[in-house]
N, CA, C and O of each residue as an XYZ file, in Angstrom:
276
protein
N     -39.184    -19.099     21.356
C     -40.267    -18.563     22.144
C     -39.997    -17.097     22.525
O     -40.904    -16.266     22.470
N     -38.779    -16.788     22.903
C     -38.394    -15.428     23.288
C     -38.645    -14.457     22.136
O     -39.262    -13.408     22.324
N     -38.172    -14.806     20.963
C     -38.306    -13.924     19.800
C     -39.746    -13.796     19.319
O     -40.129    -12.744     18.807
N     -40.543    -14.838     19.471
C     -41.913    -14.830     18.956
C     -42.934    -14.315     19.963
O     -44.088    -14.075     19.609
N     -42.524    -14.147     21.199
C     -43.466    -13.726     22.229
C     -43.991    -12.323     21.950
O     -43.248    -11.437     21.527
N     -45.293    -12.140     22.197
C     -45.887    -10.804     22.052
C     -45.686     -9.978     23.318
O     -45.944     -8.774     23.329
N     -45.224    -10.631     24.384
C     -44.952     -9.921     25.639
C     -43.529     -9.366     25.613
O     -42.598    -10.078     25.238
N     -43.351     -8.105     26.006
C     -41.995     -7.556     26.070
C     -41.147     -8.360     27.063
O     -41.542     -8.571     28.210
N     -39.986     -8.800     26.599
C     -39.090     -9.575     27.454
C     -37.666     -9.070     27.301
O     -37.187     -8.829     26.193
N     -37.007     -8.916     28.429
C     -35.601     -8.536     28.452
C     -34.837     -9.642     29.167
O     -35.259    -10.110     30.224
N     -33.716    -10.059     28.593
C     -32.826    -10.998     29.280
C     -31.780    -10.162     29.994
O     -31.177     -9.261     29.410
N     -31.574    -10.474     31.266
C     -30.701     -9.658     32.097
C     -29.574    -10.498     32.677
O     -29.804    -11.603     33.167
N     -28.365     -9.975     32.622
C     -27.218    -10.609     33.263
C     -27.378    -10.401     34.763
O     -27.305     -9.272     35.248
N     -27.593    -11.477     35.487
C     -27.845    -11.386     36.921
C     -26.670    -10.881     37.725
O     -26.853    -10.330     38.810
N     -25.476    -11.056     37.216
C     -24.291    -10.580     37.954
C     -24.072     -9.085     37.762
O     -23.706     -8.376     38.699
N     -24.299     -8.620     36.550
C     -24.045     -7.212     36.238
C     -25.294     -6.350     36.306
O     -25.207     -5.134     36.478
N     -26.469     -6.984     36.171
C     -27.713     -6.218     36.176
C     -27.964     -5.473     34.888
O     -28.741     -4.518     34.854
N     -27.297     -5.915     33.808
C     -27.468     -5.239     32.524
C     -28.265     -6.110     31.551
O     -28.278     -7.337     31.659
N     -28.918     -5.459     30.616
C     -29.710     -6.148     29.608
C     -28.764     -6.764     28.588
O     -27.859     -6.096     28.088
N     -28.975     -8.039     28.284
C     -28.148     -8.725     27.291
C     -28.921     -9.025     26.008
O     -28.315     -9.284     24.968
N     -30.250     -8.991     26.072
C     -31.068     -9.210     24.873
C     -32.464     -8.661     25.099
O     -32.954     -8.603     26.227
N     -33.092     -8.260     24.011
C     -34.463     -7.759     24.060
C     -35.225     -8.367     22.892
O     -34.735     -8.381     21.763
N     -36.421     -8.868     23.166
C     -37.207     -9.433     22.068
C     -37.898     -8.306     21.294
O     -37.945     -7.173     21.773
N     -38.435     -8.602     20.106
C     -39.084     -7.549     19.302
C     -40.208     -6.814     20.035
O     -40.401     -5.617     19.820
N     -40.950     -7.510     20.896
C     -42.019     -6.839     21.643
C     -41.441     -5.808     22.618
O     -42.031     -4.745     22.815
N     -40.303     -6.111     23.223
C     -39.660     -5.150     24.131
C     -39.130     -3.951     23.357
O     -39.206     -2.816     23.829
N     -38.597     -4.203     22.178
C     -38.104     -3.115     21.324
C     -39.253     -2.175     20.977
O     -39.110     -0.955     21.062
N     -40.388     -2.742     20.588
C     -41.550     -1.911     20.251
C     -42.083     -1.179     21.478
O     -42.446     -0.006     21.395
N     -42.130     -1.867     22.612
C     -42.663     -1.277     23.844
C     -41.825     -0.080     24.291
O     -42.369      0.963     24.654
N     -40.515     -0.232     24.264
C     -39.631      0.839     24.744
C     -39.342      1.886     23.675
O     -38.856      2.974     23.984
N     -39.642      1.559     22.411
C     -39.411      2.521     21.336
C     -37.946      2.764     21.053
O     -37.568      3.832     20.571
N     -37.118      1.774     21.351
C     -35.682      1.877     21.123
C     -35.209      0.654     20.357
O     -35.789     -0.421     20.508
N     -34.176      0.786     19.542
C     -33.635     -0.405     18.887
C     -32.994     -1.330     19.922
O     -32.558     -0.886     20.984
N     -32.944     -2.606     19.598
C     -32.360     -3.585     20.527
C     -30.949     -3.176     20.930
O     -30.562     -3.340     22.088
N     -30.184     -2.650     19.991
C     -28.804     -2.249     20.291
C     -28.743     -1.155     21.359
O     -27.763     -1.063     22.099
N     -29.779     -0.334     21.438
C     -29.811      0.724     22.458
C     -30.201      0.168     23.826
O     -29.848      0.749     24.852
N     -30.923     -0.946     23.851
C     -31.322     -1.555     25.120
C     -30.207     -2.410     25.713
O     -29.977     -2.398     26.922
N     -29.519     -3.152     24.848
C     -28.456     -4.050     25.301
C     -27.328     -3.245     25.945
O     -26.845     -2.256     25.394
N     -26.930     -3.699     27.119
C     -25.865     -3.028     27.860
C     -26.359     -2.024     28.882
O     -25.603     -1.593     29.752
N     -27.636     -1.648     28.780
C     -28.204     -0.690     29.725
C     -28.519     -1.384     31.051
O     -28.817     -2.578     31.062
N     -28.457     -0.660     32.161
C     -28.869     -1.250     33.439
C     -30.368     -1.576     33.410
O     -31.185     -0.743     33.020
N     -30.710     -2.781     33.823
C     -32.107     -3.201     33.870
C     -32.920     -2.254     34.744
O     -34.079     -1.970     34.441
N     -32.326     -1.771     35.817
C     -33.032     -0.893     36.756
C     -33.485      0.409     36.106
O     -34.363      1.090     36.636
N     -32.912      0.755     34.986
C     -33.303      1.975     34.273
C     -34.695      1.844     33.659
O     -35.348      2.851     33.383
N     -35.149      0.612     33.445
C     -36.402      0.379     32.738
C     -37.515     -0.176     33.606
O     -38.626     -0.385     33.120
N     -37.245     -0.415     34.864
C     -38.264     -0.936     35.769
C     -38.238     -0.139     37.065
O     -37.253      0.526     37.386
N     -39.326     -0.218     37.792
C     -39.410      0.441     39.094
C     -39.550     -0.660     40.141
O     -40.432     -1.514     40.044
N     -38.688     -0.629     41.124
C     -38.770     -1.613     42.196
C     -40.079     -1.417     42.962
O     -40.603     -0.305     43.032
N     -40.599     -2.493     43.530
C     -41.856     -2.383     44.277
C     -41.703     -1.446     45.463
O     -42.661     -0.789     45.870
N     -40.509     -1.383     46.013
C     -40.213     -0.437     47.082
C     -39.263      0.595     46.493
O     -38.047      0.401     46.494
N     -39.814      1.680     45.995
C     -39.021      2.683     45.281
C     -37.961      3.342     46.149
O     -37.114      4.069     45.631
N     -37.986      3.106     47.459
C     -36.969      3.710     48.315
C     -35.626      3.013     48.158
O     -34.595      3.562     48.547
N     -35.625      1.806     47.590
C     -34.369      1.088     47.372
C     -34.276      0.695     45.915
O     -35.234      0.159     45.357
N     -33.124      0.955     45.278
C     -32.991      0.594     43.867
C     -32.986     -0.924     43.681
O     -32.559     -1.675     44.558
N     -33.467     -1.346     42.525
C     -33.469     -2.757     42.175
C     -32.034     -3.182     41.894
O     -31.372     -2.575     41.052
N     -31.542     -4.204     42.574
C     -30.167     -4.662     42.410
C     -30.165     -6.159     42.157
O     -30.510     -6.947     43.037
N     -29.776     -6.544     40.957
C     -29.739     -7.956     40.598
C     -28.326     -8.530     40.653
O     -28.136     -9.726     40.428
N     -27.336     -7.691     40.948
C     -25.964     -8.186     40.987
C     -25.819     -9.245     42.069
O     -26.381     -9.121     43.157
N     -25.073    -10.268     41.763
C     -24.828    -11.321     42.731
C     -25.912    -12.374     42.788
O     -25.820    -13.314     43.577
N     -26.936    -12.234     41.966
C     -28.003    -13.224     41.941
C     -27.464    -14.489     41.294
O     -26.998    -14.458     40.155
N     -27.525    -15.577     42.004
C     -27.006    -16.841     41.502
C     -28.058    -17.559     40.675
O     -29.254    -17.341     40.871
N     -27.626    -18.423     39.742
C     -28.599    -19.194     38.960
C     -29.562    -19.928     39.873
O     -29.164    -20.514     40.880
N     -30.826    -19.890     39.507
C     -31.851    -20.566     40.288
C     -32.446    -19.697     41.378
O     -33.431    -20.095     41.998
N     -31.886    -18.526     41.634
C     -32.392    -17.636     42.680
C     -33.339    -16.586     42.106
O     -34.004    -15.879     42.863
N     -33.408    -16.475     40.799
C     -34.250    -15.453     40.185
C     -35.693    -15.888     40.148
O     -36.045    -16.995     40.554
N     -36.510    -15.004     39.658
C     -37.932    -15.287     39.499
C     -38.238    -15.448     38.031
O     -37.655    -14.773     37.182
N     -39.139    -16.327     37.745
C     -39.557    -16.538     36.370
C     -41.040    -16.233     36.287
O     -41.841    -16.791     37.038
N     -41.399    -15.352     35.381
C     -42.788    -14.978     35.195
C     -43.267    -15.566     33.877
O     -42.605    -15.417     32.850
N     -44.389    -16.218     33.901
C     -44.912    -16.817     32.673
C     -46.329    -16.375     32.440
O     -46.946    -16.774     31.452
């Protein structure tokens, strides 16, 4: 489902806040190869709803994240 989705999706390591995988739609959306996205901080590609504080996913435990469908 991840690979076939037309929606850009990034898998993020919740402890480190880095991208661990990008589907083809995300690669096309960002205009970068998957290898260039992997390892980058997720916060580099998104804007927090409150721009006064950076988005920090470190320390997020399994089950505490949000799932968007």
